[in-house]
LUMPA-727443 format. One record per atom (N, C-alpha, C): residue number from 1; residue in three letters; atom name; x, y, z. Coordinates in nm, 3 decimals. Layout:
   k   r  a      px      py      pz
 NUM ala CA       X       Y       Z
...
REM end
This chain:
   k   r  a      px      py      pz
   1 met  N  -4.192   1.118  -0.276
   1 met CA  -4.040   1.023  -0.327
   1 met  C  -3.950   0.999  -0.204
   2 pro  N  -3.924   0.817  -0.218
   2 pro CA  -3.859   0.862  -0.049
   2 pro  C  -3.726   0.869  -0.114
   3 gln  N  -3.667   0.889  -0.179
   3 gln CA  -3.543   0.923  -0.172
   3 gln  C  -3.470   1.073  -0.166
   4 leu  N  -3.596   1.185  -0.147
   4 leu CA  -3.555   1.296  -0.083
   4 leu  C  -3.560   1.325   0.022
   5 asn  N  -3.592   1.205   0.116
   5 asn CA  -3.548   1.226   0.269
   5 asn  C  -3.453   1.178   0.260
   6 pro  N  -3.367   1.300   0.326
   6 pro CA  -3.238   1.340   0.391
   6 pro  C  -3.181   1.219   0.488
   7 ala  N  -3.291   1.189   0.588
   7 ala CA  -3.290   1.133   0.729
   7 ala  C  -3.246   1.013   0.704
   8 pro  N  -3.259   0.926   0.645
   8 pro CA  -3.215   0.777   0.621
   8 pro  C  -3.058   0.794   0.534
   9 trp  N  -3.054   0.859   0.424
   9 trp CA  -2.900   0.873   0.356
   9 trp  C  -2.802   0.922   0.429
  10 phe  N  -2.848   1.063   0.519
  10 phe CA  -2.783   1.098   0.563
  10 phe  C  -2.683   1.025   0.652
  11 ala  N  -2.801   0.912   0.757
  11 ala CA  -2.745   0.857   0.854
  11 ala  C  -2.643   0.725   0.774
  12 ile  N  -2.647   0.701   0.688
  12 ile CA  -2.605   0.555   0.577
  12 ile  C  -2.472   0.681   0.582
  13 leu  N  -2.412   0.760   0.560
  13 leu CA  -2.278   0.877   0.473
  13 leu  C  -2.243   0.903   0.584
  14 val  N  -2.305   0.972   0.704
  14 val CA  -2.173   0.961   0.832
  14 val  C  -2.203   0.806   0.885
  15 phe  N  -2.215   0.650   0.908
  15 phe CA  -2.184   0.572   0.919
  15 phe  C  -2.106   0.549   0.838
  16 ser  N  -2.050   0.530   0.723
  16 ser CA  -1.978   0.464   0.627
  16 ser  C  -1.885   0.559   0.624
  17 trp  N  -1.922   0.702   0.655
  17 trp CA  -1.678   0.717   0.688
  17 trp  C  -1.712   0.741   0.835
  18 leu  N  -1.744   0.697   0.937
  18 leu CA  -1.701   0.692   1.065
  18 leu  C  -1.616   0.553   1.035
  19 val  N  -1.676   0.476   0.931
  19 val CA  -1.619   0.345   0.922
  19 val  C  -1.499   0.324   0.875
  20 phe  N  -1.471   0.446   0.709
  20 phe CA  -1.298   0.469   0.669
  20 phe  C  -1.242   0.508   0.740
  21 leu  N  -1.287   0.611   0.854
  21 leu CA  -1.153   0.711   0.952
  21 leu  C  -1.138   0.630   0.984
  22 thr  N  -1.186   0.524   1.063
  22 thr CA  -1.164   0.407   1.168
  22 thr  C  -1.039   0.299   1.150
  23 val  N  -1.182   0.221   1.087
  23 val CA  -1.123   0.113   1.033
  23 val  C  -0.985   0.090   0.925
  24 ile  N  -0.986   0.154   0.821
  24 ile CA  -0.919   0.118   0.670
  24 ile  C  -0.754   0.250   0.761
  25 pro  N  -0.747   0.313   0.838
  25 pro CA  -0.627   0.388   0.801
  25 pro  C  -0.561   0.296   0.922
  26 ser  N  -0.599   0.205   1.017
  26 ser CA  -0.543   0.144   1.115
  26 ser  C  -0.440   0.005   1.083
  27 lys  N  -0.554  -0.033   0.906
  27 lys CA  -0.583  -0.149   0.872
  27 lys  C  -0.416  -0.107   0.771
  28 val  N  -0.411   0.041   0.715
  28 val CA  -0.322   0.039   0.656
  28 val  C  -0.190   0.097   0.702
  29 leu  N  -0.225   0.165   0.821
  29 leu CA  -0.068   0.148   0.925
  29 leu  C   0.017  -0.007   0.934
  30 ala  N  -0.074  -0.070   0.941
  30 ala CA  -0.036  -0.232   1.012
  30 ala  C   0.021  -0.314   0.919
  31 his  N   0.062  -0.191   0.752
  31 his CA   0.080  -0.315   0.674
  31 his  C   0.215  -0.312   0.708
  32 thr  N   0.256  -0.456   0.634
  32 thr CA   0.431  -0.475   0.685
  32 thr  C   0.450  -0.515   0.494
  33 phe  N   0.565  -0.460   0.465
  33 phe CA   0.642  -0.531   0.362
  33 phe  C   0.687  -0.658   0.297
  34 pro  N   0.650  -0.737   0.247
  34 pro CA   0.667  -0.859   0.298
  34 pro  C   0.855  -0.898   0.279
  35 asn  N   0.934  -0.832   0.209
  35 asn CA   1.063  -0.793   0.179
  35 asn  C   1.151  -0.686   0.247
  36 glu  N   1.194  -0.682   0.391
  36 glu CA   1.259  -0.533   0.394
  36 glu  C   1.394  -0.522   0.309
  37 pro  N   1.373  -0.383   0.234
  37 pro CA   1.515  -0.375   0.204
  37 pro  C   1.631  -0.313   0.292
  38 thr  N   1.765  -0.407   0.188
  38 thr CA   1.878  -0.432   0.303
  38 thr  C   1.978  -0.355   0.234
  39 leu  N   2.074  -0.291   0.308
  39 leu CA   2.118  -0.180   0.299
  39 leu  C   2.285  -0.260   0.221
  40 gln  N   2.347  -0.125   0.085
  40 gln CA   2.332  -0.232  -0.008
  40 gln  C   2.527  -0.169   0.086
  41 ser  N   2.641  -0.282   0.041
  41 ser CA   2.760  -0.222   0.088
  41 ser  C   2.856  -0.141  -0.044
  42 thr  N   2.948  -0.029   0.055
  42 thr CA   3.000   0.034  -0.049
  42 thr  C   3.106   0.064  -0.181
  43 glu  N   3.189  -0.100  -0.153
  43 glu CA   3.233  -0.147  -0.178
  43 glu  C   3.204  -0.213  -0.346
  44 lys  N   3.246  -0.183  -0.450
  44 lys CA   3.145  -0.202  -0.548
  44 lys  C   3.235  -0.383  -0.599
  45 pro  N   3.145  -0.430  -0.624
  45 pro CA   3.165  -0.580  -0.641
  45 pro  C   3.245  -0.575  -0.796
  46 lys  N   3.364  -0.698  -0.736
  46 lys CA   3.453  -0.738  -0.887
  46 lys  C   3.354  -0.845  -0.973
  47 thr  N   3.371  -0.753  -1.087
  47 thr CA   3.369  -0.831  -1.252
  47 thr  C   3.448  -0.874  -1.308
  48 asp  N   3.419  -0.934  -1.294
  48 asp CA   3.463  -1.084  -1.472
  48 asp  C   3.452  -1.018  -1.584
  49 pro  N   3.561  -1.013  -1.673
  49 pro CA   3.517  -0.996  -1.843
  49 pro  C   3.423  -1.073  -1.880
  50 trp  N   3.362  -1.110  -1.979
  50 trp CA   3.279  -1.232  -2.070
  50 trp  C   3.393  -1.261  -2.124
  51 thr  N   3.374  -1.350  -2.093
  51 thr CA   3.468  -1.470  -2.176
  51 thr  C   3.436  -1.621  -2.243
  52 trp  N   3.350  -1.626  -2.247
  52 trp CA   3.259  -1.619  -2.392
  52 trp  C   3.297  -1.625  -2.529
  53 pro  N   3.309  -1.716  -2.618
  53 pro CA   3.378  -1.666  -2.774
  53 pro  C   3.227  -1.650  -2.867
  54 trp  N   3.273  -1.589  -2.983
  54 trp CA   3.155  -1.533  -3.017
  54 trp  C   3.187  -1.612  -3.167
  55 his  N   3.168  -1.684  -3.191
  55 his CA   3.137  -1.735  -3.309
  55 his  C   3.041  -1.882  -3.324
REM end
């Protein structure tokens, strides 16, 4: 049964982990968010009362 021979499967496992550990972290660390958050001012905004009639 060929699946009991560990030589090719172990090489595939090691190669896939090398890809995961070299390519994917650099892609994740290079990710930038499309909209950077801006700092809010400490002043409270002036709010106007609701002036619509309720009828």
